[in-house]
C-alpha positions as CSV (number, residue, x, y, z in Angstrom):
1,M,-55.0,11.6,11.6
2,S,-51.3,11.2,12.4
3,H,-48.5,10.5,9.7
4,Q,-47.8,7.2,11.3
5,S,-51.4,6.0,11.4
6,T,-51.7,6.6,7.6
7,V,-48.5,4.6,7.1
8,D,-49.8,1.9,9.4
9,Q,-53.2,1.7,7.5
10,L,-51.4,1.3,4.2
11,I,-49.2,-1.5,5.5
12,D,-52.2,-3.2,7.2
13,S,-54.2,-3.1,3.9
14,I,-51.2,-4.8,2.1
15,R,-51.0,-7.4,4.8
16,E,-54.8,-8.1,4.4
17,L,-54.3,-8.5,0.7
18,Q,-51.3,-10.9,1.3
19,F,-53.4,-12.9,3.8
20,M,-56.3,-13.5,1.3
21,G,-53.7,-14.4,-1.1
22,E,-54.5,-11.5,-3.5
23,D,-51.1,-9.7,-3.7
24,E,-48.1,-12.0,-3.6
25,K,-45.6,-9.3,-4.8
26,Y,-45.1,-7.9,-1.2
27,D,-44.3,-11.6,0.1
28,V,-40.5,-11.0,0.0
29,V,-40.8,-7.4,1.4
30,D,-40.2,-6.8,5.1
31,L,-43.1,-4.5,5.8
32,D,-41.8,-3.8,9.3
33,D,-38.4,-2.4,8.0
34,G,-37.7,0.8,9.7
35,R,-36.4,2.3,6.3
36,L,-39.6,1.7,4.5
37,R,-41.7,3.1,7.3
38,A,-39.4,6.2,7.3
39,K,-39.8,6.7,3.5
40,L,-43.5,6.3,3.9
41,A,-43.8,8.6,6.8
42,R,-42.0,11.4,4.7
43,T,-44.6,11.0,2.2
44,A,-47.4,11.0,4.8
45,K,-46.2,14.5,6.0
46,L,-47.2,15.8,2.5
47,R,-50.2,13.6,1.7
48,E,-51.7,10.1,2.2
49,P,-49.2,7.5,1.1
50,T,-50.5,5.1,-1.7
51,V,-49.4,1.6,-3.0
52,A,-47.4,3.4,-5.7
53,D,-45.5,5.3,-2.9
54,L,-44.9,1.8,-1.3
55,D,-43.7,0.4,-4.5
56,R,-41.3,3.3,-5.0
57,A,-39.9,3.0,-1.5
58,V,-39.5,-0.8,-1.9
59,A,-37.5,-0.1,-5.2
60,E,-35.4,2.5,-3.6
61,I,-34.5,0.2,-0.6
62,E,-33.7,-2.7,-3.0
63,A,-31.5,-0.4,-5.1
64,E,-29.7,0.8,-2.0
65,D,-29.3,-2.8,-0.8
66,A,-27.8,-3.9,-4.2
67,A,-25.3,-1.0,-4.2
68,N,-24.2,-1.8,-0.7
69,L,-23.7,-5.5,-1.5
70,K,-21.8,-4.5,-4.6
71,K,-19.5,-2.3,-2.6
72,Q,-19.1,-5.1,0.1
73,V,-18.1,-7.6,-2.5
74,E,-15.6,-5.4,-4.2
75,F,-14.0,-4.6,-0.6
76,N,-14.0,-8.4,0.2
77,M,-12.2,-9.1,-3.1
78,K,-9.7,-6.5,-2.6
79,C,-8.9,-7.7,0.9
80,S,-8.5,-11.3,-0.3
81,E,-6.2,-10.7,-3.2
82,R,-2.4,-11.6,-3.0
83,R,-0.2,-8.8,-2.4
84,D,3.6,-8.3,-1.7
85,D,3.0,-5.5,0.7
86,L,0.9,-7.1,3.3
87,R,1.4,-6.1,7.0
88,V,1.1,-8.0,10.2
89,F,-1.9,-6.8,12.4
90,Y,-2.8,-7.8,15.8
91,V,-6.7,-7.6,16.5
92,Y,-7.9,-7.5,20.1
93,N,-11.4,-8.2,20.9
94,T,-13.4,-6.9,23.8
95,A,-12.0,-9.9,26.0
96,D,-8.5,-8.6,25.2
97,R,-7.7,-11.8,23.2
98,K,-5.3,-11.3,20.4
99,M,-5.7,-12.6,16.7
100,T,-2.8,-12.2,14.2
101,V,-3.9,-11.2,10.7
102,L,-2.0,-10.6,7.5
103,A,-3.8,-7.8,5.6
104,R,-3.2,-4.8,3.4
105,N,-4.7,-2.3,5.9
106,V,-6.6,-1.9,9.2
107,A,-10.1,-2.3,7.4
108,C,-9.1,-5.6,5.9
109,A,-7.7,-6.7,9.2
110,R,-11.1,-6.0,10.9
111,Y,-12.8,-7.7,8.2
112,Y,-11.0,-11.0,8.6
113,A,-11.2,-10.8,12.5
114,R,-15.0,-10.4,12.0
115,A,-15.4,-13.0,9.4
116,N,-13.5,-15.4,11.8
117,G,-15.8,-14.7,14.8
118,H,-13.1,-12.9,16.7
119,I,-15.0,-9.6,16.9
120,Q,-18.8,-9.0,16.4
121,Q,-18.6,-5.6,14.6
122,E,-16.0,-4.5,12.3
123,R,-15.8,-1.2,14.2
124,N,-15.1,-3.3,17.5
125,G,-11.8,-4.3,18.8
126,R,-8.5,-2.7,18.8
127,V,-6.0,-3.1,16.0
128,M,-2.3,-2.8,16.4
129,V,0.3,-3.1,13.5
130,M,3.8,-4.6,13.8
131,P,6.4,-1.9,13.5
132,E,7.9,-1.7,10.1
133,S,11.4,-2.3,11.3
134,A,10.3,-5.7,13.0
135,E,8.3,-6.6,10.0
136,L,11.3,-6.0,7.6
137,E,13.4,-8.1,9.8
138,L,10.7,-10.7,9.9
139,R,10.5,-10.9,6.1
140,R,14.2,-11.7,5.8
141,S,14.1,-14.4,8.5
142,G,13.3,-18.0,8.2
143,D,10.6,-17.7,10.7
144,P,7.3,-19.2,9.7
145,L,5.5,-16.0,9.9
146,G,7.9,-14.3,7.8
147,R,7.4,-17.1,5.2
148,A,3.7,-16.5,5.2
149,L,4.3,-12.7,5.0
150,R,6.5,-13.3,2.0
151,D,4.1,-15.7,0.4
152,G,1.6,-12.7,0.2
153,Y,-1.7,-14.3,0.9
154,P,-3.9,-12.4,3.5
155,G,-5.8,-14.0,6.2
156,V,-5.8,-15.3,9.9
157,I,-2.7,-16.6,11.2
158,T,-2.5,-19.3,13.9
159,K,0.6,-20.7,15.6
160,V,0.6,-24.4,16.0
161,G,3.8,-25.4,17.7
162,E,6.6,-24.3,15.7
163,N,4.5,-23.8,12.7
164,V,2.2,-21.1,11.3
165,V,-1.1,-21.8,9.6
166,N,-2.8,-19.4,7.3
167,E,-6.4,-20.5,8.0
168,N,-8.0,-18.8,5.0
169,R,-5.7,-20.6,2.7
170,E,-5.4,-23.6,4.8
171,K,-1.6,-23.5,4.3
172,V,1.1,-24.4,6.8
173,Y,4.5,-22.7,7.0
174,T,7.2,-24.4,8.8
175,P,10.4,-22.9,10.1
176,M,13.3,-22.9,7.8
177,T,16.3,-24.7,9.5
178,I,19.9,-25.3,8.4
179,V,20.8,-29.0,8.4
180,K,24.5,-29.6,8.8
């Protein structure tokens, strides 16, 4: 009997128990998850997998998912904190459309572009950064983008007429003008 067939038999037996209403603890488990099947297949190479092996594999996957979620939440929080050293990034999607993002680094710029539907995967797209000399000049100017940059809140920037809107903060920056 092949390794895969013993894994399939174990999963089919759990499904039968679920169908009869005898085992509800696996109701929230994706029995077709490739990671689960791979862990059980490794066990099947050595011996026939048991329900205890299934429980152990489910616990390992849940722990991995919890650790990944924690890491992602920490990353999102770091990207969202107010900072004085934000940079201006331009994220281009596969259709070569440009999105302006204020972020601390390239990874955060990609995060904002993906969160706002501009790119589908954080690895997709092309990210360009404004040259430091132009950015320094922008910070000193009365330009609305410079004001948003000085304000220090990261997020997607949209130009609306003469104004700039930080979509994540729902804040509008207007150009500074000198009235005589």
